[in-house]
VEXDREN-2710 file (C-alpha; in Angstrom, 1 decimal):
% VEXDREN-2710
k/r/px/py/pz
1/MET/-3.8/8.6/-16.8
2/LYS/-7.0/10.6/-17.6
3/PHE/-10.1/9.6/-19.5
4/ASN/-13.2/11.5/-20.4
5/ARG/-16.7/10.4/-21.2
6/LYS/-16.0/10.6/-24.9
7/ASP/-13.2/8.1/-24.6
8/PHE/-15.7/5.6/-23.2
9/LEU/-18.3/6.3/-25.8
10/ASN/-15.7/5.7/-28.5
11/ALA/-14.4/2.5/-26.9
12/ASN/-15.5/-0.9/-28.0
13/ASN/-18.4/-2.0/-25.7
14/HIS/-17.6/1.1/-23.5
15/ILE/-14.5/-0.7/-22.1
16/ILE/-11.1/0.8/-22.1
17/GLU/-8.2/-1.7/-21.7
18/ILE/-5.2/-0.5/-19.8
19/ASP/-1.7/-1.8/-20.2
20/GLU/0.8/1.0/-19.3
21/TRP/4.2/1.4/-17.7
22/ILE/4.4/4.5/-15.5
23/ALA/6.9/6.0/-13.1
24/ILE/6.1/8.1/-10.0
25/GLU/9.0/10.3/-9.1
26/GLU/9.2/12.5/-6.0
27/ASN/6.0/14.5/-6.1
28/ASP/3.3/16.0/-3.8
29/LEU/1.6/12.7/-3.4
30/LEU/4.7/11.0/-2.0
31/HIS/5.9/13.8/0.3
32/HIS/4.5/12.5/3.6
33/THR/4.9/8.8/3.0
34/SER/7.7/6.3/3.5
35/VAL/7.9/5.9/-0.3
36/LYS/10.6/8.0/-2.0
37/SER/9.6/7.1/-5.6
38/VAL/8.2/4.3/-7.7
39/PRO/10.5/4.1/-10.8
40/ASP/8.4/1.5/-12.6
41/VAL/4.8/0.4/-12.3
42/HIS/3.1/-1.9/-14.8
43/VAL/-0.7/-1.1/-14.7
44/THR/-3.1/-3.4/-16.4
45/GLY/-6.8/-3.8/-16.2
46/THR/-10.0/-2.3/-17.5
47/LEU/-12.3/0.7/-17.1
48/GLU/-15.9/-0.2/-17.9
49/PHE/-18.5/2.4/-18.5
50/ASP/-22.2/1.5/-17.9
51/GLY/-23.3/3.8/-20.8
52/MET/-25.0/6.3/-18.5
53/ASN/-23.0/7.7/-15.5
54/PHE/-20.8/5.1/-13.8
55/VAL/-17.3/3.8/-14.6
56/SER/-15.9/0.8/-12.7
57/SER/-12.1/0.3/-12.6
58/ASP/-10.4/-3.1/-12.1
59/LEU/-6.7/-2.6/-12.0
60/SER/-3.6/-4.7/-11.3
61/MET/-0.2/-3.1/-10.6
62/ASP/3.2/-4.5/-10.1
63/GLY/6.6/-2.9/-9.9
64/THR/9.3/-1.6/-7.6
65/MET/9.1/1.1/-5.0
66/ILE/12.1/2.8/-3.3
67/VAL/11.8/3.3/0.4
68/LEU/14.4/4.3/3.0
69/ASP/16.1/1.7/5.2
70/SER/14.8/2.1/8.7
71/ILE/18.2/1.9/10.3
72/THR/20.8/3.1/7.7
73/ASN/18.6/5.6/5.8
74/GLU/19.8/4.1/2.5
75/ASP/17.5/3.4/-0.4
76/ILE/15.9/0.0/-0.7
77/ASP/14.1/-1.4/-3.7
78/VAL/10.9/-3.2/-2.6
79/PRO/8.9/-5.2/-5.2
80/PHE/5.1/-5.0/-4.9
81/GLU/2.0/-6.4/-6.5
82/THR/-1.5/-5.1/-5.8
83/GLU/-5.0/-4.7/-7.1
84/SER/-7.6/-1.9/-7.0
85/GLN/-11.3/-1.6/-7.8
86/GLN/-13.1/1.8/-7.8
87/THR/-16.3/3.2/-9.0
88/TYR/-16.5/6.7/-10.6
89/SER/-19.6/8.8/-11.4
90/PHE/-20.0/11.6/-13.9
91/VAL/-23.0/13.0/-12.0
92/PRO/-23.4/13.8/-8.3
93/VAL/-24.6/10.8/-6.2
94/GLU/-26.4/10.8/-3.0
95/ASP/-24.5/9.1/-0.2
96/ALA/-21.4/8.8/-2.4
97/GLU/-19.2/8.4/0.7
98/ASP/-21.2/5.5/1.9
99/GLN/-20.9/3.7/-1.4
100/GLU/-17.3/4.8/-2.0
101/ILE/-18.1/6.4/-5.4
102/ILE/-15.8/9.1/-6.6
103/VAL/-17.7/11.9/-8.3
104/VAL/-15.5/13.3/-11.1
105/LYS/-15.3/16.9/-12.4
106/LYS/-15.5/18.1/-15.9
107/ASP/-16.3/14.6/-17.3
108/THR/-12.7/13.5/-16.7
109/ILE/-11.6/10.5/-14.7
110/ASP/-8.0/10.6/-13.4
111/ILE/-7.0/7.1/-12.2
112/ASN/-3.6/8.3/-10.9
113/PRO/-4.7/8.9/-7.3
114/GLU/-6.2/5.4/-7.3
115/ILE/-2.9/3.9/-8.5
116/PHE/-0.9/5.9/-6.0
117/GLN/-3.1/4.9/-3.1
118/ALA/-3.0/1.2/-3.9
119/ILE/0.8/1.3/-4.1
120/LEU/1.1/3.3/-0.8
121/TYR/-1.0/0.6/0.9
122/GLU/1.8/-1.9/0.0
123/ALA/4.6/0.2/1.4
124/PRO/6.3/-1.5/4.4
125/MET/6.1/0.4/7.7
126/SER/9.8/-0.2/8.3
127/ILE/12.4/-2.3/6.6
128/THR/16.1/-2.9/6.8
129/ARG/18.8/-4.8/4.9
130/LEU/21.0/-5.2/8.0
131/PRO/21.3/-8.7/9.5
132/ARG/19.9/-9.1/13.0
133/ASP/23.4/-9.2/14.6
134/GLN/24.2/-5.7/13.2
135/TYR/21.1/-4.0/14.7
136/PRO/22.1/-1.0/17.0
137/LYS/22.5/-1.7/20.7
138/GLY/23.9/0.1/23.6
139/ASP/24.5/0.0/27.3
140/GLY/21.5/-2.0/28.6
141/TRP/19.4/-1.6/25.4
142/GLN/19.0/-3.4/22.1
143/LEU/16.9/-2.7/19.1
144/LEU/14.3/-5.4/18.7
145/SER/12.5/-6.6/15.6
146/ASP/9.1/-8.2/15.1
147/GLN/11.0/-11.2/13.9
148/ASP/12.8/-11.7/17.1
149/ARG/11.8/-14.7/19.1
150/GLU/10.0/-13.8/22.2
151/GLU/11.0/-15.9/25.1
152/PRO/8.2/-16.2/27.7
153/LYS/9.2/-14.3/30.7
154/ILE/8.1/-15.4/34.1
155/ASP/7.4/-12.8/36.8
156/PRO/10.2/-13.2/39.4
157/ARG/7.6/-13.5/42.1
158/TRP/6.2/-16.6/40.4
159/GLU/9.7/-17.9/39.7
160/LYS/10.2/-18.4/43.5
161/LEU/7.0/-20.5/43.6
162/ASN/8.5/-23.0/41.1
163/ASP/11.2/-23.8/43.6
164/PHE/8.6/-24.5/46.3
165/LYS/7.3/-28.0/46.3
166/LEU/4.4/-29.4/48.4
167/ASP/4.8/-32.7/50.0
168/ASP/1.9/-35.0/49.5
169/ASP/2.8/-37.1/52.5
END
């Protein structure tokens, strides 16, 4: 979704309301991520122009992303919900990196990278549909999960001390 300065000047109170459904299929922005595609994203929110140089976005996104199962490599649909706020400027700004202001080119704001980035932050690092008892295991090893209960392990040298008792007599 792209907007230029004229769009904001023609908008009521310099505010553009957004209520769009988009899809992000395999493209350059998804190549080196765990997300294969995002078949449906509902983007709502506003872009508010200050009348001079700055535009503030306030976006909400919800939808479904497709990621690969960490164990079986099959597609998994993962629902997500996220928000994003960003400031754009039509003119160069000193210390733009410190203020996290994106300076746009040719008076056109493209909010797609903002949307993609917000969605990618919601992607799980790893996920599987397999129940715990079907995780891979082998001779002396077993795949663990962050959801496995960690039983406190006592150093065997300390274990011997538990058997030793002092007589108070």
